[in-house]
C-alpha positions as CSV (number, residue, x, y, z in Angstrom):
1,M,-6.9,-18.0,6.3
2,T,-4.8,-18.8,8.6
3,D,-1.2,-18.0,9.9
4,A,-3.1,-14.1,10.0
5,L,-0.9,-11.0,10.5
6,L,-3.4,-8.8,10.3
7,T,-6.7,-10.0,12.6
8,V,-9.7,-7.2,12.5
9,S,-12.3,-8.0,14.4
10,N,-16.2,-6.5,14.5
11,L,-14.5,-2.7,13.4
12,S,-17.2,-0.1,13.2
13,K,-17.3,3.6,12.8
14,T,-19.8,6.0,12.6
15,F,-20.3,9.9,11.2
16,D,-22.8,12.2,12.1
17,G,-25.3,9.1,12.9
18,L,-23.8,7.1,9.4
19,K,-22.5,4.6,10.0
20,A,-19.1,4.3,7.4
21,V,-18.3,1.1,8.9
22,E,-19.8,-2.0,11.0
23,G,-19.0,-5.1,12.3
24,F,-15.8,-5.3,10.1
25,S,-13.9,-8.8,10.2
26,C,-11.3,-10.1,8.6
27,S,-7.9,-12.2,8.6
28,I,-5.4,-11.2,6.2
29,A,-2.3,-14.0,6.3
30,K,1.2,-13.6,5.7
31,G,2.6,-13.3,2.8
32,K,-1.0,-12.7,0.6
33,V,-2.2,-10.0,-1.2
34,V,-5.7,-9.4,-0.8
35,G,-8.3,-7.6,-2.7
36,L,-10.8,-5.2,-0.5
37,I,-13.7,-3.8,-2.9
38,G,-17.4,-3.0,-3.2
39,P,-18.7,0.2,-4.8
40,N,-18.0,3.8,-4.1
41,G,-19.4,4.9,-0.4
42,A,-17.9,1.0,0.9
43,G,-16.3,2.0,3.4
44,K,-12.7,0.4,2.3
45,T,-10.9,4.1,3.1
46,T,-12.4,4.1,5.8
47,V,-11.1,0.8,7.2
48,F,-8.3,1.9,6.1
49,N,-7.5,4.5,8.2
50,I,-8.9,2.8,11.5
51,I,-6.1,0.1,10.6
52,T,-3.3,2.5,10.4
53,G,-4.1,5.2,12.6
54,F,-6.0,8.1,10.7
55,L,-9.0,7.6,12.3
56,S,-10.0,5.5,15.2
57,A,-13.0,3.1,16.1
58,D,-15.9,3.8,17.7
59,G,-15.7,-0.5,18.0
60,G,-13.0,-3.0,18.1
61,E,-9.8,-3.9,17.3
62,I,-7.2,-4.6,16.1
63,Y,-4.0,-7.3,16.2
64,Y,-0.9,-7.3,13.5
65,A,1.8,-9.7,14.4
66,G,-0.4,-10.7,17.4
67,R,-0.3,-7.3,19.3
68,N,-2.9,-4.7,19.7
69,I,-2.7,-1.8,18.0
70,T,-6.2,-0.6,18.3
71,R,-5.4,3.0,19.8
72,L,-1.2,3.5,18.7
73,P,-1.1,7.1,16.4
74,P,0.2,6.5,13.1
75,Y,4.0,7.0,13.5
76,R,3.6,4.3,16.0
77,I,1.5,1.6,14.0
78,A,4.3,2.5,10.9
79,H,7.3,1.1,13.0
80,N,5.3,-1.7,13.9
81,G,5.5,-2.6,10.7
82,I,2.3,-1.3,8.3
83,V,2.2,1.6,5.8
84,R,0.1,2.5,3.3
85,T,-0.3,5.1,0.0
86,F,-3.5,7.4,-0.6
87,Q,-5.5,8.4,-3.6
88,D,-3.9,11.5,-3.2
89,L,-0.8,10.2,-3.1
90,R,1.0,13.0,-0.5
91,L,4.5,13.1,-2.4
92,I,6.2,16.1,-1.6
93,A,6.2,17.8,-5.3
94,S,9.0,19.9,-4.3
95,L,11.5,17.3,-3.9
96,P,13.1,15.7,-5.5
97,V,12.8,12.4,-5.9
98,I,15.1,10.0,-3.8
99,E,15.2,12.5,-1.0
100,N,10.6,11.2,-0.7
101,I,12.2,8.3,-0.2
102,L,14.4,8.9,2.2
103,L,12.2,11.1,4.4
104,A,9.7,7.4,4.3
105,R,13.7,5.9,6.4
106,Q,12.2,5.2,9.5
107,K,13.8,5.2,13.0
108,Q,16.9,7.6,11.8
109,T,19.2,8.8,13.9
110,G,20.1,12.7,12.7
111,E,15.9,13.6,13.1
112,H,16.5,13.6,16.8
113,W,18.6,17.1,16.7
114,P,21.1,16.0,19.8
115,A,22.3,12.9,18.2
116,A,22.4,15.4,14.5
117,F,24.8,16.6,16.6
118,A,26.8,14.0,19.4
119,L,26.8,11.8,16.8
120,R,27.6,13.2,13.9
121,K,29.7,10.1,12.6
122,K,27.1,8.0,13.3
123,V,24.8,9.7,12.0
124,Q,26.6,10.3,8.1
125,A,27.5,7.0,7.8
126,E,23.8,6.8,8.3
127,E,22.7,8.5,6.0
128,R,25.2,6.7,3.5
129,K,23.7,3.7,3.9
130,N,19.8,5.3,3.5
131,R,20.9,6.3,-0.3
132,Q,22.1,3.3,-0.9
133,I,19.1,1.8,0.2
134,A,17.1,4.5,-2.1
135,L,18.6,3.5,-4.8
136,E,18.3,0.3,-4.4
137,I,14.5,0.6,-4.3
138,L,14.5,3.4,-7.4
139,S,16.9,0.4,-9.6
140,Q,14.3,-2.3,-8.3
141,L,11.5,0.9,-9.9
142,G,12.8,1.0,-12.9
143,L,12.8,4.8,-11.8
144,A,16.7,5.8,-10.1
145,E,17.2,7.7,-13.7
146,L,15.2,9.8,-12.6
147,R,16.0,9.5,-8.8
148,E,16.8,13.4,-8.7
149,N,13.7,14.5,-10.7
150,L,11.6,16.9,-8.6
151,A,8.4,14.9,-7.9
152,G,5.8,16.3,-8.7
153,A,7.4,16.6,-12.6
154,L,6.5,13.1,-12.9
155,S,3.8,11.5,-14.9
156,Y,0.9,9.9,-12.2
157,G,1.7,6.6,-13.3
158,Q,5.7,7.2,-12.2
159,Q,4.2,9.3,-9.9
160,K,1.7,5.7,-7.9
161,L,6.0,3.8,-7.8
162,L,7.3,6.3,-6.0
163,T,4.6,6.4,-3.5
164,L,5.4,2.5,-3.3
165,A,8.7,3.2,-3.4
166,C,8.4,5.1,-0.2
167,C,6.0,1.9,1.5
168,L,9.3,-0.1,0.6
169,A,11.4,1.9,2.2
170,A,9.5,2.3,5.3
171,E,11.2,-2.1,5.2
172,A,7.1,-2.6,6.8
173,D,5.7,-5.8,6.5
174,L,2.6,-5.3,5.1
175,L,1.5,-3.0,3.3
176,L,-1.7,-1.1,2.1
177,L,-2.2,0.6,-1.1
178,D,-5.2,2.4,-1.9
179,E,-6.0,2.4,-5.8
180,P,-2.0,0.9,-6.4
181,V,-3.4,1.2,-10.8
182,S,-5.9,3.6,-10.7
183,G,-6.2,6.2,-13.6
184,V,-2.2,4.8,-15.1
185,H,-1.8,3.8,-18.6
186,P,-2.6,-0.3,-18.7
187,N,1.6,-0.5,-19.0
188,M,1.8,0.2,-16.0
189,I,-0.8,-0.9,-14.6
190,E,1.2,-4.2,-15.8
191,K,4.8,-3.4,-14.4
192,M,2.6,-2.6,-10.8
193,L,1.0,-6.0,-10.6
194,A,4.2,-7.8,-11.7
195,L,5.7,-5.1,-8.5
196,I,3.3,-6.9,-5.8
197,A,3.4,-10.4,-7.5
198,Q,7.3,-9.9,-7.0
199,L,6.9,-8.0,-3.4
200,A,4.4,-10.7,-2.0
201,A,6.3,-13.7,-3.4
202,S,9.3,-11.7,-1.0
203,G,7.4,-12.0,1.7
204,K,5.9,-8.5,2.4
205,T,1.7,-9.1,2.8
206,I,-0.3,-6.6,0.9
207,L,-4.2,-5.5,1.3
208,F,-4.5,-3.4,-1.7
209,I,-8.6,-0.8,-2.3
210,E,-8.5,-1.0,-6.5
211,H,-12.3,-0.8,-8.6
212,N,-10.1,-2.1,-11.3
213,L,-11.9,-5.9,-10.7
214,E,-9.5,-7.5,-13.5
215,V,-6.6,-6.3,-11.7
216,V,-8.6,-7.7,-8.5
217,M,-9.1,-10.7,-9.7
218,Q,-5.5,-11.4,-11.6
219,A,-3.0,-10.0,-8.5
220,S,-5.6,-11.1,-5.7
221,D,-5.0,-14.5,-3.2
222,H,-8.2,-13.5,-1.3
223,V,-10.6,-11.3,-2.1
224,I,-13.1,-9.2,0.3
225,V,-16.2,-7.2,-0.5
226,M,-17.8,-4.6,1.3
227,D,-21.0,-2.3,0.8
228,A,-22.8,-0.2,3.1
229,G,-19.8,0.0,5.6
230,R,-20.4,-4.2,6.2
231,K,-18.2,-7.3,4.9
232,I,-20.6,-8.8,2.0
233,A,-18.7,-12.0,0.3
234,E,-14.8,-13.4,0.6
235,G,-13.3,-15.8,-1.0
236,R,-11.0,-16.6,-3.8
237,P,-11.1,-14.1,-6.7
238,E,-12.6,-17.0,-9.1
239,A,-15.3,-18.2,-6.5
240,I,-16.2,-14.0,-5.7
241,K,-16.0,-13.5,-9.7
242,N,-18.5,-16.1,-10.7
243,D,-20.8,-15.6,-8.2
244,P,-23.8,-13.4,-10.4
245,E,-25.0,-12.3,-7.4
246,I,-22.6,-10.2,-6.0
247,L,-21.1,-8.9,-9.2
248,E,-25.5,-8.0,-10.5
249,A,-25.4,-6.0,-7.1
250,Y,-21.9,-5.0,-6.4
251,L,-19.5,-4.9,-9.3
252,E,-21.0,-3.9,-12.7
């Protein structure tokens, strides 16, 4: 893959003597949708956690847009342009939908209390702008009518969309999606696939973990296969889908 936005080189991570990730390398090209697949325990989410700074690597390096981000904390990585979703969603259930999105906006002047008082007019103008952006994102995802509903009152599929909305609110260029369609209704799967395609067409880059192989083959430009912490194969979806050895050993 050329024009790499993200380059992961020889990544490793061990937990209590167990090699969760070993010698993992990959390149993610700008504007592409890349599926990361493999059996449970293959190390996929660990790779996500290391890329986004939630875990430190034992070895290896990560470059984003040409900059080494290997040991940056999560908030710095997010500020640089990488955001993610989690399997457990991590929404604030007791807050309205729109407030969850507003919290995802980055580098807000009002986050620093001296500025909140000294630059009150600027903060107010920024808040109005952020609310308008949040409403536009909700409209894009078909959630505008639910903006004042509590996040915890949404259906599971709608909550998945809301986590994606929070990623979009951060205005990152690289989105890491952890099982974006797992457990949702088939109609919501089609909606999510359309959104992923739309985001890629707009210039976003997407790396996603998913166990639904039909979704992976339909959505991905490129597929990476992991097992036991290692990358064992990668290529176009058609090549992965038609490899009998991979299908028999890891995907059935």
